[in-house]
N, C-alpha and C positions, 0 to 999 in steps of 0.2 A: 635746327633745332631749335627746344624751346629752351627758353631763361629758366621756367620754371616747369618743378618737375611732375605728371601727372601723381594723382592719387590711386591707388589702385585697387577694385571692382572684383567681387569674389563673385557674384550673377548677374548676367546679364538681365537689364531692365524685361517691364512689358509692356512701355508703352516709349517711342522716340515723337519727343516735340519741335521739328523742322524748321528752324528760318528758311527763307523766302531772298528774299531777295540780297544779294554776291556772295551764300552759301548755296543754294541749286540753281539757278537766272545769274545768267553770263551779263554781267549790267558793264562792262569797256566794246560792247556796240555801242549804249546811248551817248560817246564819245564820238562814234559819226554827225550823229542832230546839230554836237557841236561846231564840229565844221562846217553844220550845209546851212547855218544859221551866222556862221560867219566870227567863232570862236576859234581859241586854240581847242583841239581837244583833252588835253593838260588838265584842261578848269569841272572835266567833270568827276573829278575822281572830287578832289575840292570841295564842290556845290554839292554833291555828294554826304559828302564828314558834314557839313555846317549841314545842314536840312537836317541833321539826327541830331544835333546842337542845339539846334531851335527844338528842336523836337524833345527834347529830352528838358529843357532849359520848361518848356510850357506844360510839359508830363507834372515835373518839381515845384511849379506851381498850382495846379489844381484843372487844368486844363488838359484834355483828351482829346486834343486838335485833326484831323483828321490831314492823313500823308501826303494827300494829293494839295492841300491847302498851303500845309507849310510846306512843299516841296517849291510849288509856282509861288509863295513869296519867298522864298531862299533863288529860287533862277529870277527874279526879276531886279535879285541887288547884282547879280553876276552879270546880270544885260542891260541893267541900267544903260548904258553909253549908245543902245543897239535902237534903229530910227525906225524899231516898229515893235517894240522888247514883247505887245500880245500875243505878233504869231510868234514871234522866234520862243517864245515858252510854249506854246503850245503844240509846237515842231518836236521839238523835244520831251514835250508830256506826253505827247503822242508815240516817244518810243519806247516805251514800258509796255508797249503793246505789239509789240513785236518782238522783243525779245528769248532766247535760245536759251536750251537747257546749258549747266557746265556739260564739256564730254565722257563725262562719269555717270552721269545721274543716274542718267537713266537704269543703267546693270548696275550700279550700283541700291535703289531705292528697290531696285528689281532683288538683291543676295536679298537685302535686310529684310524685305517680304514672307525672301520662301525659309528665313529663318523664325517666321511663325510671329511676329513683334509687329503691333499697331502700332498705326502710325500712322501719327495730323499733322499741318502747320502753326507757327503758331509768328506773322509776319506780325510787320509795322506797319504794313504798304496793308490793299484794301485786296477783299477777295476774290474781287473777279477780277482783280489781277494776274492775280496766283492759281486760279482759278486756267484763265485764259495760257498763263503759259504751261502748266499741269496738260491741257487740252491737244498744242499743238505740239508734247513732247510725246503723247499718249503715257503718262501715266496716271490720269485721275484716282484713272482703279485703284492705286495703293493707296490713298490714304478715305483713310475712314470720318475723319474730320482736316476740314480747310479752312484751321481758324484763322480773325484778326485783331488787333487789339480797336480795330473802331467798336467789339462789342463789348473789352474790359471795358475797369475802370480807365487806365492809364496805360502807358507804351514803355515796352518791355526798354528799358533793366526794372523796371517796378515788379514787385513780389508778387503786385496785387495782378500783374501781367499776366504770369506766372500760374497764381491760383487759378483764373478762369481758367487755362485749356484744362488746369486738371481735372478742374470742378465738370468740366460740359466731359471729357474722359470717362469720370467714377473711377480716377484712379490717383488713390498716397502717392508723395513728392518721392518719397524714397525709392518710391518703383518707375522713376519715369526718366530721362535722360535727353537731355536738350542737346542740336545737333547742330553747332554756327561755324560761323567762321570768324566771327566776331570775339577782339576777346572780351568785351564789354557784356557781350550776349550771355561767352558760360558765366563768368564771374555774377551776374543775373539769378543767374539761372541760382549756379553752386549754393547763392544767399540763399534765394528761399527754397532751400532743400531737396532744388531736384541734382540728380548726374548730370555732367555734361563730358561733350564730347567737342576737343576746338578741330572744327579745316582747316588745318595748314596746307591753303596752295599756293601761297608764295615764299616759301622755306628764310618767311621772317620774325627775326622770336617773339618769348613769348610775353609782355611784360609782368614786371615781377612785381609789381601795388598791384595784380590781379591774383585774385582767387582760379587755382589749379584747375586743368581739367582734370576728368579723372582717366579721357584715353583719347590721346591726338595720334591723326592720321592724314594723310596727301589727299584724300579722295573717299569717296561713298566708297566702292568698294572696298577701299582697306579696312575701311571702318565694319563694315561690314563681317572681315576674312577675324578680328579681334574680337569683335562681339559673338563668332563663330564659333571662338575656345576660352568663351571660361560657359560654364557651366548654366544652363538655360533657369531662369525663374520658376519655381515651383507653385 
């Protein structure tokens, strides 16, 4: 259960803006790459959290750095005592090219499209990584646009990142909904005027300090069922 009460919706959104890393891609497999270079797999999660922290810090100070550059820099810190840091870094980064979708994503995306919703992505990662993920998963045709903050003024959760996606799609903020597993992303979208759905894959409490999501679901099919129950936007 979440510790923040979701805020009610009176209609479906016209546009869903989906996060990619961890929301759609199953990044637990990167732990195997850490093992293969002689590093404990439990370091994968704090490494990813650290690279997001660094990306946010750069965004706040006016730099829109490439995700891959920040990820490599953060890996150099984690792997600093390895004999061949560069080779180990390349091996782990290569794992992004082989990540699978979460088990619920394919059916969930199809269910959301069946409701007539427009689907796009907005990732702090690269377009190429997202495109490859969707091609491997057989869902690329479901997305109108595959967008990345690489082409926006700043990383999410900066308001300008969400504004970039809305501008590309020609949709007002109040007619769009972000879908993400990250409370910081939900919070950012809400602050930018979008509605938001939190995909709670772990059962962890939602942070009280963050703006609450409008909808909370444990999977994308569950989110589709919740949206189906709402009146369609006219």
